Each structure stands twice: as C-alpha cells, then as structure tokens.
C-alpha positions, 0 to 999 in steps of 0.5 A: 326986369328981363333986360337985367339978366346977365349975359352969361344966364342968357347963354346958360338958357341955350343950353340942351342935352344931346339925347334931345338934339333932334328937337333943335336941327337948324338952331343954335345951341350950347352943349355943356360936356367932355371930350370923348374922342377927336380926329382931324382931316386936314382943315377940318377937325371932328371932335366927339363930344359927350354930356352924359346923356349921349354923344354927338360929332362936332364939326370944326371948319378952319375957315369958319372959326376964330383962330384961337378956337382952331388952336384951343381944339388942337390942344384938347385932351381926351376927357377935357371938360368943355363948353361948345356952341354951334348949329345942329344939322342932320348928318349928310348920310346917315338917318336919324344922326345929327351933328353940331357945326361948332363956332365957339369953344370954351375950355373949363379944364384940360385933362391929364393923359387919360388912362382909359384910351379908345382900346382893349384893356383888361378886367382888373386894369378897368375895375381899378379905374371903375370911376373912369370906366363908368363914362365909356358908352357901354357903362352908360347904357348899362346904367341907364337900363338899370335906372329904367329897370329900378324906375319901372319898379317903383312905377309898377308898385306904385301903380299896383297899390303897393306901399314903399317899406324901408327895412332896417340895414342893421339887424339883430338876427339873420333871415337865412342863418348867420354863415353868410352875413357881415357882423359888427359890434353894436354899441353895448348891445352885442353883435348886430348884422348887416342885411341880407334881406329885407323880408322879415320886416316886409311881413311886418309891413304887409300885415299893417298895409296889405300890400308892401315892397322893399328896395334897398342894398343887401349883403352876403358874406359868401367867399363866391367868385362866380360870374353871377355873385357880388357881395353888396346887392340891390334887392327888391322884395314885395310881400303881399296879405292873402296871397298864396303860392299861385297868387305870388306867381301870377304877380311875379309874371306880370310884374316881369313882363311890365319892367321888360317892356318898359326897358324895350320902349324907353331904352332902345338906343342903350340896348343897340349900343349894347348889342342886345338881341332884343327879339329874345326880350320881346318874347318875355310876355306872360304866362310863363312856364310853370313846372314843379321842382320834380318836373325840373329833375326829370329834365336834368335826368332826361338829358343826363345833367349830373351832379357833380360834387368834390369829396373830401380827397379832392376827387370829383364824384359824379351821379345822376342828380338827385331828388332834393339837391339844389340847382347849380348853373349847369342845371339851371341852364338845362332846365331852361334851354328848351323855353324862350321865357322865364321858367318858373320852377315851384314846389321845392324840397323842403329841406332845401329851402329856408325855414320861413317857407309854408309846407304843402298841405298835401306833402309835408316834404315840399316847401311853397316856394318858387324860383324864376330862371331867366331864359339864355342861361342867366339862371335864377333872378327871383326867388320867392314863396308862401310864408308859414303863417302857422305859429306852431309850425314856424316855432318848429322851423326855427328850432330845426334849423338851430336859430336863436329863438329869442331874437325871433319872438318880434317875427313870431308876434305876426303869427300871434296877432292876426296871422294870415296866408302871405306871400312875396319874393326877392329879385336881385336888381343886378341879376336882372341887369345882367339879364336884360343886358346880356352881360357876362359878369355881373360885375358891370350891372352896379356902378362900384361892385364889391366882391371878395377880392375887391372893395376899391374904388 
C-alpha cells in the first residue's frame, strides 16, 4: 500500500519549518514559503526565505543547479511564493545559524512589485498596508509574543482551576456608564451596546462556578488618540468568589510573574528581534511593591508632579496634585520610576472609581480597588477591585451614578441570592503586549488596530 503513495505526497512529507531547521542539519528538506529578500555575488545567489515560522538564508551556486533553476531565481520578486529544496548546513561563521544549500525551486506565484521594501516608511503608509506590514520580522515577532501571552494566560487559568466563561458582545447596559459605548439598534428591543467589559457577566459566572475568566474583544468609544488607546481591544477578566482585595492582589502578582516568565522562556528569539532588554523583564518576580493611593499622591507631591488641566478659555491650569484625582500618564510614570517591578496602587478615592467597587469598611470614601502600573513608564495594565456584595449599597451606587435601574436588576439578583465577597480584575492584552515588547505605540500590539481615525484595512 505504501508504494501507492503519489510522488508529490512523498515530497510534501519532507517539508520542515524554519524554526525547527536545527533538527535537520545535513539532511535534505523542503521549505514552502516566500522570498523575503535576495542578493547576488557573481555566480552565487543568497535568497532569504520566510515561511511564517522564521527566515533562513539560502545559497544557490550556479555551478551546482540546473540552468532553469538559476534563471528562475534571477526573476524572483520580493514576496513571491516559492517551494525550495536543499540540504541544511551550519553557517560557516555564525553559531546557531543555519543555511539551506538549494538545489531546486518551484515558483508558485510571482509577486507584483512589493510596496514595502527594506527601507524606512512612514507610519500612515505602513498602517494603510497593515495586511502586508504584518509579514515583516518585527511584526511577526510581536504577534508571536502576543500569541504566547494569550496561551500562557489560558494555561495559568486552567492550571489554577479557573473556568473559561464567555461573556456576550451585545449588552443591554453599560458596565461603567454609556458615554463611551458604541450603540446599535437591536431588532425591536431598542438599543444594544458593544461590550466594554465582560466583568458583570463574569461575576454571575463566579457565583456559579467559583473561579472564572473571560477573554474576548471589548470596545470603547473614546475619541482618544494617545499612544496607549485603541477602540477595539482584547480583555482578560477573572472573577473569584470568596476573594477579598488582598487575595486579588496576591493572584495578580502570581499571574503576572507566570506570564512574563513564559514569554522569556519561549520567545527569546522574538525578544532578541525586537531588541528588548530582557534583564528588565527578568526582574518581574513577586512580591510586587504595594502602595496606597495616598502614598502615590505623596510621591507625586514630593517630586512636584502637578495636575495640568485646561480651562474653558483654553488656558492651562497648573496646581499641586490634589487628592481624589485619577492619574494621567506623567503621574503613572513618576510613581513607577523608582521601582523595577509592576507597582500595585490600591485603596482609591471612591469618587474616582466605578459604582461596583466595594467601599473600605474603615473609610467609606475609599474604594477597594487596585491599579497595576507597569515599570518603564508603560502605565496601567491591570485594573481590579473587590466588588460590592451588599444589595443595599449596590442599589445606592447605581442610583448615585444615574444608571438605568431596571437594566441592572439581573446584576442585583447576584446580591439577592447567595451574595459573597468576591473580586476580580481586567487585563488589557494590548497593554501587556506593548509593555513586554517595549513598543512605542499600542497600534503594533494587535493585528489590525482600530482607532478613531482608522477602520481600514
């Protein structure tokens, strides 16, 4: 029966991926991919071939290949799709680098003149061609690290007994008010909104399953053009029954240490491609610094970092940082600059936080919330809290925030029927990728970023 296997299938069975090429030294292999670049030196050609897993340099000697193969290589264009065959060899001068001594070529498709050449291009030019920009080594490295981050999240949650709990994308009400939501008509039922968080639904999941997490796309209709904001992003949100704020912070630091260590272990090549200083990531070990909001404000005042606001006339108003305000980027950077690990800022002014956060029993002006600020000035990557478990208090907060009371009856049921102390947090995947990869702008942290001024490609 084996003798009946077509020759083409036998050829396919020899295929290897470039990231596994070290296992095939001195063996004949087939690589299916695309031409990344090519240079010529007289009677030698050096094509660089990518296959999605990596890039390898090939060596084509005019004296050892058929004339047709030499001619076919001569007419290749950047990003032409090709199948090459040859013997794997170690690079004569570079350790742990391999080459392919090519003896055969099959052209699948000759590419038209490629718009992204190996030179500098403007951001808008590249964003308009994001579907092609993704093929470059830097973008491939970022997306591989993003994949490792998401896989490590899933593995951590699974190992630690969390159940994946899928929250809806269409919601009848907001998690934190409707001013930053995308609305749409939902058949005959009125308005629906694209979800800005799966948290409220995850709370229902935690009271059913104990420990759950959601992982999916979320949307914010903020007209914000900072380097840290995008309109469509991915959130991971765990929710845990019988967890208080301190249990929550213990989980956060254990979780972050695990994810960062996984990336360091499995994405060393990609981090090197990005030029990432891994020594800074290696310091992400628990315990993390924990400071109260009051202590954070004291740091800002000692460093003389003011609050700057524009008045109605457009003038800048500068004053010492007041208690009760949320932090902006300059404040977050000033707070973390003396630390080498993520900093947990906890116990916030209640007025600065969401309605569902539990108040501190010792001080009703304080919410049991926590923001995790990444080192190196990358700002907030996690926001979490202990949730309000009192029915009366939650009803009071909903009214204070002028939220549609009827829409939250199902959420209030969670307090009517078996309420317990519970906590959770939300991690922005793109914020995490931006920090770990040391990116200047969040737009590179997701395959196709959506911003107020961009919805294409």
